[in-house]
N, C-alpha and C positions, 0 to 999 in steps of 0.2 A: 488433545489440547482445546480444540474447538469442535464443538457438535452444533450444526444446524439441523434441525429436524422439521419436516413438514412446512415450510415458509411460504406465506402467499403475501404480496403486497400488491394492490390496486390504487392506481392514481385516480382522481376524479370520477369515483365511482358514481353511477347513475347520470352521467352526461354524456354529451355526445363525444366528448374526448376521454372517454374511460381508456384506461390501458392497464392491463394486468402484466405487471412488470416481473413478478415471481409467482411461480405455479408449484406449489407443493414441492419446494427444492429441498433436498438433504443432502449434508456435506459433513463428513468427518476428516479432521487433519490431525495428524499425529504431532506429538512435541518434535522440534527440528525440522519438519517438513518445510519446503519451499515451495509454495504451489505457485505457477503461473495460471492467470485466467484470461482467456480470449475468447471472442466471439463478435459477431456484427453488430450493428447500430440498433440499439432497442433489444439486445439479447438479455439485458437484466445484471451485467457487470458490476456497474456501479452502485446499483440499487441494494445489490449483496452486500458490497461493503458497507453502505451507509447503513443498513440496517444492523450490520455486526458491530458497527461502531456508535450506533445509538441516535443517528442524525435521524432517522425513519422508523418509526415503531411498526413492526409485522402487524398484519391482518390476524394471522393465524401463524402458530408454529411456536418453535422453541429454540434460544440461542442460548448455549452454556459455554463458557470459557474457562478452562483449568477447574472443572467441577463444581463453578457457581454457575447458578442461572441467572443471565444478565438481560431476559427477554423484555422485561419492565423497566429495566434501570435507565434513565436519562444520560445523556451524553456524557455530561461531567463526570457522573458517578464512575463510567468505564473509563476514564482518562488515565488514571494511576496504572493500569495492566495494559495499556495499549498505546502504541506508536501509530503516527499516520504522516503519509506525504501525500501532498496533492499534486495534481497535473501543472496547476499555476504556481510557477516560483514565488510569487507575490504572497501567496498563503503559508500559513505554518511558521512565519516569522514576524516580528515587528519591524517595519521598515525605518522607524525613527529612533530606534534603539542600537546601542553598538552590537558587536558580536557577542562580546564577554556577556553583555546583559541579557542577551537573547538566550544564551547558554544558561546561563544562571537560572533563568526563568524554567528551562525545561529540566535542570538539575532539581528543581525544588518542587517539581510535580508531584502532587498527592501529598505534600507535606503542610502542616499547619503555619499560618503565617504570623509573624510577631514583630516587635521591634527591636532591632539589633543592627550591628554594623553590616554594611552590604558586602561586596566580594571581598574574600579574605585572599592573602597573598598565596596561601596554599591552594585556595580553590583556582585562582588566576593560572598558577602553574600546571595544574591539572588540565585546564583549557588549553593551555598551549601545547601540551603533549598530546591530547586529543586530535586538535587542528593540524599538528604536523603529519598525522596519519594521511590527511585530505591530500597532501603533496600540492597545496594550492597557495603557499605563502602567507596564509590567513594568520598562523600563530603570530605573525610581527604586526597585526593589524586589529588587536583585540578593541580598540575604541573606535573603530571604523563603523560608519552607519552602515546597517545591511542592506537599506535601500540603494548604497553606492556600489554594491556588488554586482557583478554579471549574473545572467540567469543560472549559468551552470553551478559558480560560487555559492550562489543563494541555494540553490536545490541539494547541492553537497552539505552545506551547513545545516540545512533542514533536515535531511537523512541522519546526520551525526545526533542532532538534538531529539530526534524521535527513537533514536537507540540508546541514548544516554543512560536512561533508567533500567535497561534491559527487560523491555516490555514481555509479557506473556505472549502477545501477538502484534506483529507489526503488518500494517496495512500500506500499500503502494498502489495509489490509484492513478495509472498512466504518469509516473513521475518524471519520466524523460520524454514525454510526447510535444513539449513546448520548447525543447532544445535542439541545436542543430545536430545532424548524426555525430560529429566527432564529439562534441560534448556529453552527448547522451551516452555513448558508448562509455566515457571517463566515469559517468555516474552509475552505469550499469555494473562496471569492475568494482567500484566502490562498495556498491550494494553487495555484491557476491562476498567482498572481502569483510564487510560489516555483519552480515548475516551470519557467516561461518565463526567469526571471531567471537560473537556474542552468543552463539547458537539459539538463534531466534527462530521462532514458527512464524513463517510470511506468507501473506497472498498478495501477489503481484498481479495489478490488472493492465494489460499491455495490448496494443493494436497491432503490434508487431510480429508476425508468426515467427519469424527466425529467433527473436529475442525469447518468445514463449517457449521455443524448443532447446535454445542454447542455455537457458538459465533454470535453476530449480530443479529439482528430484521429481517432480510430478507436475503434470499439464491437464487442465480441465477446460473444456470448450462448452460455450453457452449458448444458447439457442431459444428463443421465445420463450423466456423466463425459467428454462430448465437446464439442467446439466446433460449434455447427450454424449459428452466423450470424457473419459478419465483415465489418463495415460501415465503410467509410471515407471520407475527401474531401467531395465535395459531397453524395454521396449521404447520408452521416451528417447533413450540415447539414440536409437536407430531411426528414429522418425525424421522425415524430411516435410519441407513445406508442401511438395505435390501430393505427398501420400496423406498428410493431415487434410487438405482440401478434399482429398478423394472419400477419406472417412468421415468427414462433416456430410459430404452429398449422400452416402450410404444411411447414416444415423438420423438425417434431417428429412431426406427426400425432397432437399432443393439445392441449387447450387451456392456457392458461398459468394456472397454479392456486396461484400464490404470492400470498396476501392481501396480505402486507405491502409488496410491490412494487407490488400494484395501487392500493393505498389511499394511497401516498405522493404 
């Protein structure tokens, strides 16, 4: 479903602030894989997702999604085949619009715009049915402005909007990092449910080692713009935080120094 080959990305090239974010990175993701991505600050996790999404053009390399080379396609041209949820609950939704209006925008992603009646009664019933799966009572608040929702409710809605059109690829960029632990756990349970329900190919960046181990069928660890660990199957199921830290040390030759991940 996803082939990333020989990806390079440098920011502020030729200046004192030059930063090589990705260095000859390659990654193959099979259809239906749920890959968790972890690493320290500056490892290149978010840069990788942004290159896949089309936010940053790579300096070198190739990105193929479901057989189509999207390396030079702009972000909006990739939107029909991609869903994304950001770290900030304020992103991904329009705060001044109602819940049903936000869902309608997601439902019409990739379609031609025209002059016709707005949300139909049949469509509204679909939204109620989908919102019931969140178990947050939002199905009875279709006209409520999204800006009035809590962070957890908003992130759950954003997740639902991201999967509504069953994208080829779902990108989750630390989508629970801004939530309190209890709410974050609810959103992760919902994530597991929706990924399984829609049979989605997913990349989830997280700073939480336990979440990276518990969720998904494959774990990759990044360091200094490269993938240094790729763990899957039974090996991943038996993995512990301590073992992961030890393996990072052996693979990188350094101690894992990302306090946010160690304290989570």
